[in-house]
PyMOL commands that place a pseudoatom at each C-alpha (Angstrom):
pseudoatom trace, name=CA, resn=UNK, resi=1, chain=A, elem=C, hetatm=0, pos=[126.643, -126.104, 77.562]
pseudoatom trace, name=CA, resn=UNK, resi=2, chain=A, elem=C, hetatm=0, pos=[128.193, -122.587, 76.818]
pseudoatom trace, name=CA, resn=UNK, resi=3, chain=A, elem=C, hetatm=0, pos=[127.088, -120.808, 73.590]
pseudoatom trace, name=CA, resn=UNK, resi=4, chain=A, elem=C, hetatm=0, pos=[130.021, -120.883, 70.923]
pseudoatom trace, name=CA, resn=UNK, resi=5, chain=A, elem=C, hetatm=0, pos=[131.048, -117.708, 69.328]
pseudoatom trace, name=CA, resn=UNK, resi=6, chain=A, elem=C, hetatm=0, pos=[130.579, -117.177, 65.590]
pseudoatom trace, name=CA, resn=UNK, resi=7, chain=A, elem=C, hetatm=0, pos=[132.919, -115.057, 64.129]
pseudoatom trace, name=CA, resn=UNK, resi=8, chain=A, elem=C, hetatm=0, pos=[132.810, -113.331, 60.812]
pseudoatom trace, name=CA, resn=UNK, resi=9, chain=A, elem=C, hetatm=0, pos=[136.009, -112.169, 59.439]
pseudoatom trace, name=CA, resn=UNK, resi=10, chain=A, elem=C, hetatm=0, pos=[137.729, -111.332, 55.773]
pseudoatom trace, name=CA, resn=UNK, resi=11, chain=A, elem=C, hetatm=0, pos=[138.680, -114.567, 53.996]
pseudoatom trace, name=CA, resn=UNK, resi=12, chain=A, elem=C, hetatm=0, pos=[142.021, -115.505, 53.613]
pseudoatom trace, name=CA, resn=UNK, resi=13, chain=A, elem=C, hetatm=0, pos=[143.745, -117.742, 50.956]
pseudoatom trace, name=CA, resn=UNK, resi=14, chain=A, elem=C, hetatm=0, pos=[144.112, -120.312, 53.519]
pseudoatom trace, name=CA, resn=UNK, resi=15, chain=A, elem=C, hetatm=0, pos=[140.291, -120.559, 53.628]
pseudoatom trace, name=CA, resn=UNK, resi=16, chain=A, elem=C, hetatm=0, pos=[139.953, -121.901, 49.872]
pseudoatom trace, name=CA, resn=UNK, resi=17, chain=A, elem=C, hetatm=0, pos=[139.393, -125.487, 50.861]
pseudoatom trace, name=CA, resn=UNK, resi=18, chain=A, elem=C, hetatm=0, pos=[136.877, -124.678, 53.557]
pseudoatom trace, name=CA, resn=UNK, resi=19, chain=A, elem=C, hetatm=0, pos=[135.134, -122.310, 51.215]
pseudoatom trace, name=CA, resn=UNK, resi=20, chain=A, elem=C, hetatm=0, pos=[134.953, -125.001, 48.595]
pseudoatom trace, name=CA, resn=UNK, resi=21, chain=A, elem=C, hetatm=0, pos=[133.478, -127.399, 51.250]
pseudoatom trace, name=CA, resn=UNK, resi=22, chain=A, elem=C, hetatm=0, pos=[130.681, -124.731, 51.651]
pseudoatom trace, name=CA, resn=UNK, resi=23, chain=A, elem=C, hetatm=0, pos=[130.107, -124.049, 47.864]
pseudoatom trace, name=CA, resn=UNK, resi=24, chain=A, elem=C, hetatm=0, pos=[130.372, -127.436, 46.419]
pseudoatom trace, name=CA, resn=UNK, resi=25, chain=A, elem=C, hetatm=0, pos=[127.188, -129.269, 47.717]
pseudoatom trace, name=CA, resn=UNK, resi=26, chain=A, elem=C, hetatm=0, pos=[125.251, -125.968, 46.794]
pseudoatom trace, name=CA, resn=UNK, resi=27, chain=A, elem=C, hetatm=0, pos=[126.545, -125.624, 43.494]
pseudoatom trace, name=CA, resn=UNK, resi=28, chain=A, elem=C, hetatm=0, pos=[126.218, -129.339, 42.840]
pseudoatom trace, name=CA, resn=UNK, resi=29, chain=A, elem=C, hetatm=0, pos=[122.460, -129.350, 43.946]
pseudoatom trace, name=CA, resn=UNK, resi=30, chain=A, elem=C, hetatm=0, pos=[121.760, -126.351, 41.581]
pseudoatom trace, name=CA, resn=UNK, resi=31, chain=A, elem=C, hetatm=0, pos=[118.485, -125.298, 43.558]
pseudoatom trace, name=CA, resn=UNK, resi=32, chain=A, elem=C, hetatm=0, pos=[119.543, -121.788, 44.797]
pseudoatom trace, name=CA, resn=UNK, resi=33, chain=A, elem=C, hetatm=0, pos=[122.249, -120.713, 42.640]
pseudoatom trace, name=CA, resn=UNK, resi=34, chain=A, elem=C, hetatm=0, pos=[122.400, -120.034, 38.668]
pseudoatom trace, name=CA, resn=UNK, resi=35, chain=A, elem=C, hetatm=0, pos=[125.688, -121.706, 38.618]
pseudoatom trace, name=CA, resn=UNK, resi=36, chain=A, elem=C, hetatm=0, pos=[126.815, -124.533, 36.380]
pseudoatom trace, name=CA, resn=UNK, resi=37, chain=A, elem=C, hetatm=0, pos=[126.103, -127.773, 38.558]
pseudoatom trace, name=CA, resn=UNK, resi=38, chain=A, elem=C, hetatm=0, pos=[129.222, -129.242, 37.015]
pseudoatom trace, name=CA, resn=UNK, resi=39, chain=A, elem=C, hetatm=0, pos=[131.459, -126.157, 37.811]
pseudoatom trace, name=CA, resn=UNK, resi=40, chain=A, elem=C, hetatm=0, pos=[134.923, -127.060, 38.964]
pseudoatom trace, name=CA, resn=UNK, resi=41, chain=A, elem=C, hetatm=0, pos=[136.552, -125.999, 42.198]
pseudoatom trace, name=CA, resn=UNK, resi=42, chain=A, elem=C, hetatm=0, pos=[138.723, -123.595, 40.392]
pseudoatom trace, name=CA, resn=UNK, resi=43, chain=A, elem=C, hetatm=0, pos=[136.094, -121.961, 38.460]
pseudoatom trace, name=CA, resn=UNK, resi=44, chain=A, elem=C, hetatm=0, pos=[133.818, -121.887, 41.730]
pseudoatom trace, name=CA, resn=UNK, resi=45, chain=A, elem=C, hetatm=0, pos=[136.509, -120.378, 43.712]
pseudoatom trace, name=CA, resn=UNK, resi=46, chain=A, elem=C, hetatm=0, pos=[137.569, -117.831, 40.908]
pseudoatom trace, name=CA, resn=UNK, resi=47, chain=A, elem=C, hetatm=0, pos=[133.794, -116.900, 40.772]
pseudoatom trace, name=CA, resn=UNK, resi=48, chain=A, elem=C, hetatm=0, pos=[133.405, -116.234, 44.480]
pseudoatom trace, name=CA, resn=UNK, resi=49, chain=A, elem=C, hetatm=0, pos=[136.643, -114.337, 44.711]
pseudoatom trace, name=CA, resn=UNK, resi=50, chain=A, elem=C, hetatm=0, pos=[136.114, -112.291, 41.753]
pseudoatom trace, name=CA, resn=UNK, resi=51, chain=A, elem=C, hetatm=0, pos=[138.423, -109.064, 42.011]
pseudoatom trace, name=CA, resn=UNK, resi=52, chain=A, elem=C, hetatm=0, pos=[135.487, -107.026, 42.998]
pseudoatom trace, name=CA, resn=UNK, resi=53, chain=A, elem=C, hetatm=0, pos=[134.110, -109.146, 45.665]
pseudoatom trace, name=CA, resn=UNK, resi=54, chain=A, elem=C, hetatm=0, pos=[135.022, -108.467, 49.233]
pseudoatom trace, name=CA, resn=UNK, resi=55, chain=A, elem=C, hetatm=0, pos=[134.836, -112.281, 50.733]
pseudoatom trace, name=CA, resn=UNK, resi=56, chain=A, elem=C, hetatm=0, pos=[133.867, -112.893, 54.332]
pseudoatom trace, name=CA, resn=UNK, resi=57, chain=A, elem=C, hetatm=0, pos=[133.720, -116.389, 56.098]
pseudoatom trace, name=CA, resn=UNK, resi=58, chain=A, elem=C, hetatm=0, pos=[131.740, -117.376, 59.203]
pseudoatom trace, name=CA, resn=UNK, resi=59, chain=A, elem=C, hetatm=0, pos=[133.546, -119.648, 61.470]
pseudoatom trace, name=CA, resn=UNK, resi=60, chain=A, elem=C, hetatm=0, pos=[133.018, -121.153, 64.963]
pseudoatom trace, name=CA, resn=UNK, resi=61, chain=A, elem=C, hetatm=0, pos=[135.829, -123.067, 66.718]
pseudoatom trace, name=CA, resn=UNK, resi=62, chain=A, elem=C, hetatm=0, pos=[138.004, -122.674, 63.715]
pseudoatom trace, name=CA, resn=UNK, resi=63, chain=A, elem=C, hetatm=0, pos=[135.378, -124.223, 61.373]
pseudoatom trace, name=CA, resn=UNK, resi=64, chain=A, elem=C, hetatm=0, pos=[134.152, -122.363, 58.402]
pseudoatom trace, name=CA, resn=UNK, resi=65, chain=A, elem=C, hetatm=0, pos=[130.286, -122.671, 58.443]
pseudoatom trace, name=CA, resn=UNK, resi=66, chain=A, elem=C, hetatm=0, pos=[129.479, -119.958, 55.821]
pseudoatom trace, name=CA, resn=UNK, resi=67, chain=A, elem=C, hetatm=0, pos=[130.703, -117.553, 53.413]
pseudoatom trace, name=CA, resn=UNK, resi=68, chain=A, elem=C, hetatm=0, pos=[129.568, -114.273, 51.735]
pseudoatom trace, name=CA, resn=UNK, resi=69, chain=A, elem=C, hetatm=0, pos=[130.737, -111.841, 49.181]
pseudoatom trace, name=CA, resn=UNK, resi=70, chain=A, elem=C, hetatm=0, pos=[130.098, -108.269, 49.190]
pseudoatom trace, name=CA, resn=UNK, resi=71, chain=A, elem=C, hetatm=0, pos=[130.056, -106.211, 45.998]
pseudoatom trace, name=CA, resn=UNK, resi=72, chain=A, elem=C, hetatm=0, pos=[128.464, -103.382, 43.976]
pseudoatom trace, name=CA, resn=UNK, resi=73, chain=A, elem=C, hetatm=0, pos=[125.324, -104.396, 42.132]
pseudoatom trace, name=CA, resn=UNK, resi=74, chain=A, elem=C, hetatm=0, pos=[126.300, -102.310, 39.274]
pseudoatom trace, name=CA, resn=UNK, resi=75, chain=A, elem=C, hetatm=0, pos=[128.943, -99.914, 38.062]
pseudoatom trace, name=CA, resn=UNK, resi=76, chain=A, elem=C, hetatm=0, pos=[128.762, -96.189, 37.519]
pseudoatom trace, name=CA, resn=UNK, resi=77, chain=A, elem=C, hetatm=0, pos=[125.383, -94.819, 38.339]
pseudoatom trace, name=CA, resn=UNK, resi=78, chain=A, elem=C, hetatm=0, pos=[124.495, -97.908, 40.057]
pseudoatom trace, name=CA, resn=UNK, resi=79, chain=A, elem=C, hetatm=0, pos=[127.434, -98.434, 42.245]
pseudoatom trace, name=CA, resn=UNK, resi=80, chain=A, elem=C, hetatm=0, pos=[125.542, -96.970, 45.442]
pseudoatom trace, name=CA, resn=UNK, resi=81, chain=A, elem=C, hetatm=0, pos=[123.478, -100.359, 45.756]
pseudoatom trace, name=CA, resn=UNK, resi=82, chain=A, elem=C, hetatm=0, pos=[125.256, -103.282, 47.224]
pseudoatom trace, name=CA, resn=UNK, resi=83, chain=A, elem=C, hetatm=0, pos=[124.839, -106.960, 46.408]
pseudoatom trace, name=CA, resn=UNK, resi=84, chain=A, elem=C, hetatm=0, pos=[125.987, -110.148, 48.204]
pseudoatom trace, name=CA, resn=UNK, resi=85, chain=A, elem=C, hetatm=0, pos=[126.084, -113.694, 47.909]
pseudoatom trace, name=CA, resn=UNK, resi=86, chain=A, elem=C, hetatm=0, pos=[125.760, -116.109, 50.908]
pseudoatom trace, name=CA, resn=UNK, resi=87, chain=A, elem=C, hetatm=0, pos=[126.033, -119.900, 51.168]
pseudoatom trace, name=CA, resn=UNK, resi=88, chain=A, elem=C, hetatm=0, pos=[125.989, -121.777, 54.522]
pseudoatom trace, name=CA, resn=UNK, resi=89, chain=A, elem=C, hetatm=0, pos=[127.554, -125.180, 55.263]
pseudoatom trace, name=CA, resn=UNK, resi=90, chain=A, elem=C, hetatm=0, pos=[124.880, -127.809, 55.093]
pseudoatom trace, name=CA, resn=UNK, resi=91, chain=A, elem=C, hetatm=0, pos=[125.441, -129.036, 58.714]
pseudoatom trace, name=CA, resn=UNK, resi=92, chain=A, elem=C, hetatm=0, pos=[124.917, -125.615, 59.731]
pseudoatom trace, name=CA, resn=UNK, resi=93, chain=A, elem=C, hetatm=0, pos=[121.456, -124.543, 58.289]
pseudoatom trace, name=CA, resn=UNK, resi=94, chain=A, elem=C, hetatm=0, pos=[118.807, -123.341, 60.863]
pseudoatom trace, name=CA, resn=UNK, resi=95, chain=A, elem=C, hetatm=0, pos=[121.520, -122.079, 63.310]
pseudoatom trace, name=CA, resn=UNK, resi=96, chain=A, elem=C, hetatm=0, pos=[121.383, -118.500, 62.552]
pseudoatom trace, name=CA, resn=UNK, resi=97, chain=A, elem=C, hetatm=0, pos=[124.406, -118.285, 60.333]
pseudoatom trace, name=CA, resn=UNK, resi=98, chain=A, elem=C, hetatm=0, pos=[122.985, -116.990, 57.276]
pseudoatom trace, name=CA, resn=UNK, resi=99, chain=A, elem=C, hetatm=0, pos=[121.097, -114.262, 59.376]
pseudoatom trace, name=CA, resn=UNK, resi=100, chain=A, elem=C, hetatm=0, pos=[124.322, -113.302, 61.209]
pseudoatom trace, name=CA, resn=UNK, resi=101, chain=A, elem=C, hetatm=0, pos=[126.050, -113.038, 57.809]
pseudoatom trace, name=CA, resn=UNK, resi=102, chain=A, elem=C, hetatm=0, pos=[123.428, -110.790, 56.256]
pseudoatom trace, name=CA, resn=UNK, resi=103, chain=A, elem=C, hetatm=0, pos=[123.429, -108.532, 59.218]
pseudoatom trace, name=CA, resn=UNK, resi=104, chain=A, elem=C, hetatm=0, pos=[127.268, -108.223, 59.066]
pseudoatom trace, name=CA, resn=UNK, resi=105, chain=A, elem=C, hetatm=0, pos=[127.033, -107.559, 55.312]
pseudoatom trace, name=CA, resn=UNK, resi=106, chain=A, elem=C, hetatm=0, pos=[124.523, -104.810, 55.931]
pseudoatom trace, name=CA, resn=UNK, resi=107, chain=A, elem=C, hetatm=0, pos=[126.767, -103.175, 58.457]
pseudoatom trace, name=CA, resn=UNK, resi=108, chain=A, elem=C, hetatm=0, pos=[129.892, -103.790, 56.089]
pseudoatom trace, name=CA, resn=UNK, resi=109, chain=A, elem=C, hetatm=0, pos=[127.852, -102.090, 53.063]
pseudoatom trace, name=CA, resn=UNK, resi=110, chain=A, elem=C, hetatm=0, pos=[126.900, -99.161, 55.028]
pseudoatom trace, name=CA, resn=UNK, resi=111, chain=A, elem=C, hetatm=0, pos=[130.406, -98.514, 56.248]
pseudoatom trace, name=CA, resn=UNK, resi=112, chain=A, elem=C, hetatm=0, pos=[131.688, -98.773, 52.751]
pseudoatom trace, name=CA, resn=UNK, resi=113, chain=A, elem=C, hetatm=0, pos=[129.091, -95.911, 51.575]
pseudoatom trace, name=CA, resn=UNK, resi=114, chain=A, elem=C, hetatm=0, pos=[126.528, -98.096, 49.988]
pseudoatom trace, name=CA, resn=UNK, resi=115, chain=A, elem=C, hetatm=0, pos=[122.846, -96.666, 50.241]
pseudoatom trace, name=CA, resn=UNK, resi=116, chain=A, elem=C, hetatm=0, pos=[121.068, -99.832, 49.754]
pseudoatom trace, name=CA, resn=UNK, resi=117, chain=A, elem=C, hetatm=0, pos=[121.622, -103.605, 48.973]
pseudoatom trace, name=CA, resn=UNK, resi=118, chain=A, elem=C, hetatm=0, pos=[119.711, -105.627, 46.414]
pseudoatom trace, name=CA, resn=UNK, resi=119, chain=A, elem=C, hetatm=0, pos=[119.558, -109.488, 45.817]
pseudoatom trace, name=CA, resn=UNK, resi=120, chain=A, elem=C, hetatm=0, pos=[118.905, -109.990, 41.974]
pseudoatom trace, name=CA, resn=UNK, resi=121, chain=A, elem=C, hetatm=0, pos=[117.723, -113.617, 41.796]
pseudoatom trace, name=CA, resn=UNK, resi=122, chain=A, elem=C, hetatm=0, pos=[116.239, -115.102, 44.945]
pseudoatom trace, name=CA, resn=UNK, resi=123, chain=A, elem=C, hetatm=0, pos=[114.750, -118.365, 43.948]
pseudoatom trace, name=CA, resn=UNK, resi=124, chain=A, elem=C, hetatm=0, pos=[110.961, -118.511, 44.591]
pseudoatom trace, name=CA, resn=UNK, resi=125, chain=A, elem=C, hetatm=0, pos=[111.241, -121.994, 45.759]
pseudoatom trace, name=CA, resn=UNK, resi=126, chain=A, elem=C, hetatm=0, pos=[113.712, -121.199, 48.204]
pseudoatom trace, name=CA, resn=UNK, resi=127, chain=A, elem=C, hetatm=0, pos=[111.131, -120.238, 51.028]
pseudoatom trace, name=CA, resn=UNK, resi=128, chain=A, elem=C, hetatm=0, pos=[113.639, -120.372, 54.017]
pseudoatom trace, name=CA, resn=UNK, resi=129, chain=A, elem=C, hetatm=0, pos=[115.749, -117.816, 52.175]
pseudoatom trace, name=CA, resn=UNK, resi=130, chain=A, elem=C, hetatm=0, pos=[112.869, -115.389, 51.241]
pseudoatom trace, name=CA, resn=UNK, resi=131, chain=A, elem=C, hetatm=0, pos=[111.482, -115.568, 54.796]
pseudoatom trace, name=CA, resn=UNK, resi=132, chain=A, elem=C, hetatm=0, pos=[114.925, -114.793, 56.020]
pseudoatom trace, name=CA, resn=UNK, resi=133, chain=A, elem=C, hetatm=0, pos=[115.716, -111.799, 53.852]
pseudoatom trace, name=CA, resn=UNK, resi=134, chain=A, elem=C, hetatm=0, pos=[112.213, -110.340, 54.555]
pseudoatom trace, name=CA, resn=UNK, resi=135, chain=A, elem=C, hetatm=0, pos=[112.692, -110.532, 58.293]
pseudoatom trace, name=CA, resn=UNK, resi=136, chain=A, elem=C, hetatm=0, pos=[116.049, -108.854, 57.705]
pseudoatom trace, name=CA, resn=UNK, resi=137, chain=A, elem=C, hetatm=0, pos=[114.128, -105.896, 56.220]
pseudoatom trace, name=CA, resn=UNK, resi=138, chain=A, elem=C, hetatm=0, pos=[114.195, -106.873, 52.486]
pseudoatom trace, name=CA, resn=UNK, resi=139, chain=A, elem=C, hetatm=0, pos=[111.210, -106.149, 50.392]
pseudoatom trace, name=CA, resn=UNK, resi=140, chain=A, elem=C, hetatm=0, pos=[110.275, -108.127, 47.104]
pseudoatom trace, name=CA, resn=UNK, resi=141, chain=A, elem=C, hetatm=0, pos=[110.288, -105.465, 44.485]
pseudoatom trace, name=CA, resn=UNK, resi=142, chain=A, elem=C, hetatm=0, pos=[110.026, -107.820, 41.417]
pseudoatom trace, name=CA, resn=UNK, resi=143, chain=A, elem=C, hetatm=0, pos=[109.090, -111.365, 40.338]
pseudoatom trace, name=CA, resn=UNK, resi=144, chain=A, elem=C, hetatm=0, pos=[110.694, -112.647, 37.172]
pseudoatom trace, name=CA, resn=UNK, resi=145, chain=A, elem=C, hetatm=0, pos=[108.265, -115.463, 35.945]
pseudoatom trace, name=CA, resn=UNK, resi=146, chain=A, elem=C, hetatm=0, pos=[110.036, -118.700, 35.200]
pseudoatom trace, name=CA, resn=UNK, resi=147, chain=A, elem=C, hetatm=0, pos=[113.404, -117.161, 35.463]
pseudoatom trace, name=CA, resn=UNK, resi=148, chain=A, elem=C, hetatm=0, pos=[115.258, -120.098, 37.045]
pseudoatom trace, name=CA, resn=UNK, resi=149, chain=A, elem=C, hetatm=0, pos=[115.354, -123.708, 35.881]
pseudoatom trace, name=CA, resn=UNK, resi=150, chain=A, elem=C, hetatm=0, pos=[115.096, -125.708, 38.907]
pseudoatom trace, name=CA, resn=UNK, resi=151, chain=A, elem=C, hetatm=0, pos=[116.389, -129.346, 38.795]
pseudoatom trace, name=CA, resn=UNK, resi=152, chain=A, elem=C, hetatm=0, pos=[113.124, -130.660, 40.389]
pseudoatom trace, name=CA, resn=UNK, resi=153, chain=A, elem=C, hetatm=0, pos=[110.433, -128.072, 40.077]
pseudoatom trace, name=CA, resn=UNK, resi=154, chain=A, elem=C, hetatm=0, pos=[111.311, -126.946, 36.318]
pseudoatom trace, name=CA, resn=UNK, resi=155, chain=A, elem=C, hetatm=0, pos=[110.789, -123.428, 35.637]
pseudoatom trace, name=CA, resn=UNK, resi=156, chain=A, elem=C, hetatm=0, pos=[110.140, -121.313, 38.788]
pseudoatom trace, name=CA, resn=UNK, resi=157, chain=A, elem=C, hetatm=0, pos=[109.815, -117.523, 39.657]
pseudoatom trace, name=CA, resn=UNK, resi=158, chain=A, elem=C, hetatm=0, pos=[112.976, -115.561, 40.894]
pseudoatom trace, name=CA, resn=UNK, resi=159, chain=A, elem=C, hetatm=0, pos=[112.565, -112.696, 43.059]
pseudoatom trace, name=CA, resn=UNK, resi=160, chain=A, elem=C, hetatm=0, pos=[114.348, -109.389, 43.443]
pseudoatom trace, name=CA, resn=UNK, resi=161, chain=A, elem=C, hetatm=0, pos=[114.805, -108.262, 46.854]
pseudoatom trace, name=CA, resn=UNK, resi=162, chain=A, elem=C, hetatm=0, pos=[115.787, -104.690, 48.137]
pseudoatom trace, name=CA, resn=UNK, resi=163, chain=A, elem=C, hetatm=0, pos=[116.395, -102.765, 51.091]
pseudoatom trace, name=CA, resn=UNK, resi=164, chain=A, elem=C, hetatm=0, pos=[117.577, -99.191, 51.880]
pseudoatom trace, name=CA, resn=UNK, resi=165, chain=A, elem=C, hetatm=0, pos=[120.705, -98.916, 54.308]
for i in range(1, 165): cmd.bond("trace and resi %d" % i, "trace and resi %d" % (i + 1))
show_as sticks, trace
zoom trace
């Protein structure tokens, strides 16, 4: 069987339903993002597509398998550090989609003039994400004890991860 080509491109208005299909199960689970589990479709899409977010989708054969946003982590004196949020469709986990989006985001961030990238709240119980980001060159630079209320594990640590570009 031939390898399918993954394409990462800027999101279009027509991608809204596909993006929502990726976001909704992750938001509802409440295990990896500090978003209200009862967030509506409109609220979630507005959050993902904030004016300062450059939004991308990862697709294969026309199916959106993941999405991410890229933005400045802070304003003014902190605007040289990028921040991203990534979500991968449940049926596509373990296939390298998140890694491909991360590598794409690092290239986009560097091209936009960012000097580093920071993840502000990586949930400590999300071992696959922690491992993936470390394999992409991110270091854990801070631990926030009990900073995230996990629906199954209670209060768990969150990590701050950072990488220079």
